[in-house]
N, C-alpha and C positions, 0 to 999 in steps of 0.2 A: 347348516348348523344342526347340532343335536337338539331334539325336543327336550326341554327342561321341565322339571316338576313345578307345578303351581302350588301356591300356598294351601288351597283347598284340599288337594289330594295329599299333600305332605301331612296335613293335620290328620286326615283319615288314616294314613299309614301309621302315624305315630300313636294312634289311639286304639288300633284294632286289638291289642293285647290287654286292654284295660278291663274288659268284662263288666260293662256298666249294668246297673240294675234298673235304670229308668232312662228314657229318651225324651228330650225336648227338641222339637224341630225335625221330626220325621217328614221326609219330603215326598212320600208316596202313600197311596191308600193302603188299607189293610190287605195283605196278599191273600187271595183265595188258595185253596188246597188242590193238589193234583187230583184228589179223589172227586172234586167237583166236575172233572172233565173225563174221567176214565170211561164212563158208559158210552161216550161219543167217540172214543178212539178205537181204531181198527187194530186188533192185536196182530194181524197179518201185515201191517204196514211195514215196508222195508225201511231200515234206518240208514238209508243212503240219502241223497238229496231228493227233492220232490218229483224228479223224473219228468217234469212238465215244462219248466221254464227257468232259465238262469235269472230272471227278474224276480222270481218268487212265485209261490203258489198262486195261480190265476184267481181262484176264489178269494184268497186273502187280499190280493191287490184290489179287487172290486169292493170288498168290505171297507178298505181304506178310503176309497173314493166316496162310498156311501156315507160313512160316519162323518166325513168332512163336508158333506152336502155339495160335492163337486160333480154330480152327475151331468150337469148342463154344460160343463166346459172340459172335463177331463175323462180319460178312458183308462182302463186297467194298465195299458202299456205306458202310461205316464207315471207309473209307480214302480219304484225299485225297493224291494224288501232288504233291510239292512240289519246289522247287529246293533239295534237300538238307534235312537236319534243321534247319538254321539258319532257312530260310524257314518250315518247319512251326512252330517255336517262335515266330517273329515273328508269323505269322498269328493263332495262338491268343492270344498276349499282347495284341496290338493290339485285338482284338475283345472281350477280357474286361476289361482294366484301364483305369480312368478316372483322371483327376487326383484326388488325395486318397485313392485306395485304398491299401491296404497289400499289399506283396508280400514273401514270405519265400523266400530262396534261401540257398545254402551257400557257405562259403569254407574251403579252396580249392575252386573249382568253375568251371564254364563261365561266363564273365562276361557273356554276351549279355543275359540278363534284367536284370541290374543296370544295364547301359547303357541299355536301353530304358525301365526304370522311372524313371530319373532324367530322361530326356527327356520322359516322360509326366507328370512331376511327381507320381509316386506315391512313397510312403514305402517304403524298402528296409530290411528287417530281416534280418540275416545270422546264420545258424546257423554257428558256428565249430567246425570239426573240429580236434581237438587232435592234433598229431603224437605227443605223449607217450603218448597212448592209442591209438596205431596208426592214427590217422585214423578211428576209429570214429565213427558218426553219433550225435551227442548228442541223444537223443530228448527229454530234459528241457528242453533249450534250445528245441526246436521247440514244445513245449507252452506254454512261457512267452512265446514271441514271437507266437503266433497269437492274434488278437483278433477281435472282431466286424467289424472293418474289413478283415480279411485276405481279399483277393479271389482270390489265386493263390499257390500254393507251387510252386517249380520246383527239381527235383533231377536229378542224373544217376546212372544205375546201369548199369555200374559208375561210380564217381565219376571224373570227369575234372577233375583230372589224377592223383589218387593211386592209382587202381586198386582202391579199397576197395569191396567189394560190400555192398549192402543185402540182408538175408535176407528170406525170405518173411514171417517173423514181423514184421520191421521194416516191411516194406511195408504190412502190414495195420494196424500201429499208426499209421503215418503217415496212411493213409487215414481211420482213425477220428478222428484229430486234425483233419484237413481237414474231415471231415463234421460235426464238432461246431460249426463256424461256417459251413458251407455253402460252403467255398472250393473252387476248382478245383485240380487237382493234375496238373502236367505232369512226366513223367519221361522224360528224353532217354536213349535206349538205343543210341547209335551204336556202342558196343563190345560189345553183347550178342552172345553166342555165343563170346566169347573169355574164358571163365572158366577159371582155373587151379586153383582150390582148392574149387570147389563147382559144382553144376549151375546152369544158367541159371534165374534167378528168373522167375516169371510177370510179364507186362506189367501195368502198373497199370490199363489199360483193362479187364482181366478181373476186377479186384478192387473197383473204385470207380466209381460211376455218373457222377461228374464227373471221372474219370480220363482223361488224354490221354497217349498214347504217341507219341513221335517217334523217328525213326530214319532210316537211309540206307544206301546201298551204298558209302559213301565209305571207311570205316575198315577194317572186317574184310575187305572184298573189294578194297580198293585202287582203287575206281572213283570217286574224288573228282571227276575231270574230267567225269563225266556230269552232275553237279549234280542228282542224283535221290534224293529222300528221301520221307518220308511222315508224315502225321499220322493217327493212329487214334483215333476217339472214337465212342461209341455215341449221343451226344446229337446228333440231326440238326439242331437249331437251331444248335448250335455249328458243325457241319460246314458248314451253308449260310452262316453268317457268314464262315467262313474262305474259302469259295469266292468270296464276293462281294468280299472284300478282295483276294484273289489276282487276280481279274478286273481290279482297278484298280491292280495292280502288275506282277507278271510275266505275268499274264493266263492263259496256259495252258502246260502242260509242253512241253519239246522232244521231238519224236517219236523222235529218235535215242536220247536218254537213256532214254525209256520202253521202247523195243524192246530195247535192249541190256541194260537192267536186268532185264527179264522173262526174257531168256535166262539171265542170270547167276543168277537165283533159281530156275531149274528144279531140282527136287530132285537129279537126278543130277549136275548141274554144281555146285550149291551144296554138296552134301556133300563132293565131291572137293576143291573150292576151300577149304572151311573146314578139312578135315583137313590139307591142305597148309599153310595159314596157321598152324594151331595147332601142328603139328609143328615148323615153322621158328621160330615165335615162342617156344615154350617152350624150345627149344635156345638161342636167343639170350638169353632171359631168364636162364637158368642161367648163361650166360657173363657177362652184365651183373652179376648178383648176386655172382659170384665176383670180378669186377673191383672192384666197390665195396667189398667186404670186404677186398680187398688194398690199398686206398688209404686211408691214415690220415686224410686230409683230407675223406673222403666217408663218408656213412652214409645208409641209407634203410630204409623199411618196404617190403619187396618187394611189388609189386602183386599183388592176388588175381585180377585180370582186366584185360583191355585191353592196350594196347601202350605205355603210358607210366606213369611214376611220378615222384615228387618226391624228389630227393636233397639232403640237407643238406650244405652246405659248412662246414668247420671255422670256429671263431670268428675273426673278422677278415677273412674273405674275402667281399666283396660280390658277389652274383650278377650284377648288371648289369655291373660292372667286369670281372668274370671272363669273362662271355659276350662282351663287346665285344673284350677282349684276345685271346680264343681265335679270334674271327672275323678278326682282323687278321693280317698277315704276322708271323712265318713259319708260323703254325698253320693259318690259313684253314679253320677248322672251325666249323660252325654248331651252336649249341644255344640253347634258349630259357631266359632267366633266370626264376627263380621269382617275380620282381616282377609278372610277367604274371598271377599268381594271388594276389598280395598277400603273398608270402613272399620277401623280398629276399635272404635268406641261403640260398636254395635254387636249384637248376637242374633243368630237366626232362630226364629220361633216357628214351630210348625204344628199342624193339626192332623197329620197323617199317622199311620201306623196301627191304629185301632187299639185294642186292649193290650196287645203285646208291648206297646210303648210305655205303659204304666205312667202316663202323663201326669196324673194327679200326684203320684209319689214324687216325680221329678220336679213339679212346680212347688211342692211343699219344701223340698230340699233346697231349691233355688231361693225361695223366700228366706230360708234360714241363713243361707250364705249372704244374701243381700243385706240382711239385718246385721250380720256380723262384720260386713266389709268396712 
């Protein structure tokens, strides 16, 4: 079957021509400039592929291992560089799941795997996080949904979009459930490193033999335009399957993305960049939390990690109508409605984007619309 568009992407397509003046809900850190890297780029570098490995620049793959604290269990050849985490998820899914298989994923959650599963004619079983329980992961639901036909479990940690964290204990429990039926387990970690209430949890690849960790430089480092991410897996048959599929799609990584990402992940630069992002983001999160508490028509469970969270609109306010009205004149402010994640009475709030987001302007305009609703 054809891959069909998801509500999230449809909304983004519909609003690209709107030219908003402010943004609420930026999902990535303030992007650095190309000039920040120019002195460390070789002007004689050929703009072919990296000429070293189809898995990605070896130095970059080692940086990926180091930033995830996987030196004790993984090596550079356990990493495949991809066009963002989205391609990493795609490569693993398409090589693992066949028509008739069962896939378990979460809601609210990153919708990519549900879209692919429907196109693959696989059965989708949804673990439903409950807002009334603070978006906690319902382990009992997972246990009940997993069957002998379950081929893949896909989750995000921290959860995208609620910012809820999975603990070390929960990760081990999930791995045990997956292992009971021999299922693969992908955990997307695009917001790892931006934890506000706990330490970064270990990657699933260090816990489970059929565990796959995906990530990128897009969110925490604001380098979305590089389209540089990774897939980490210790099963070399799985890795080769992913390489083969990539050879027949995007083929090889872009050398500029690889080289700049390697520079960005060097420890001295990474530590400084992450400290800056965490400092700015937690300050903005505090401000956002105070703003929501001051608005009688808004409420949320403050994110434990990451740059986004879901806020509930008061009864009678539809998220889609609200978002479209806010995007129009005179407000011209962009935010993503919760229907993109299956929650129509919610909106996505975010603390990323830096000064370019003009968050203060956007929040003032949203307050005006809320008061007039």
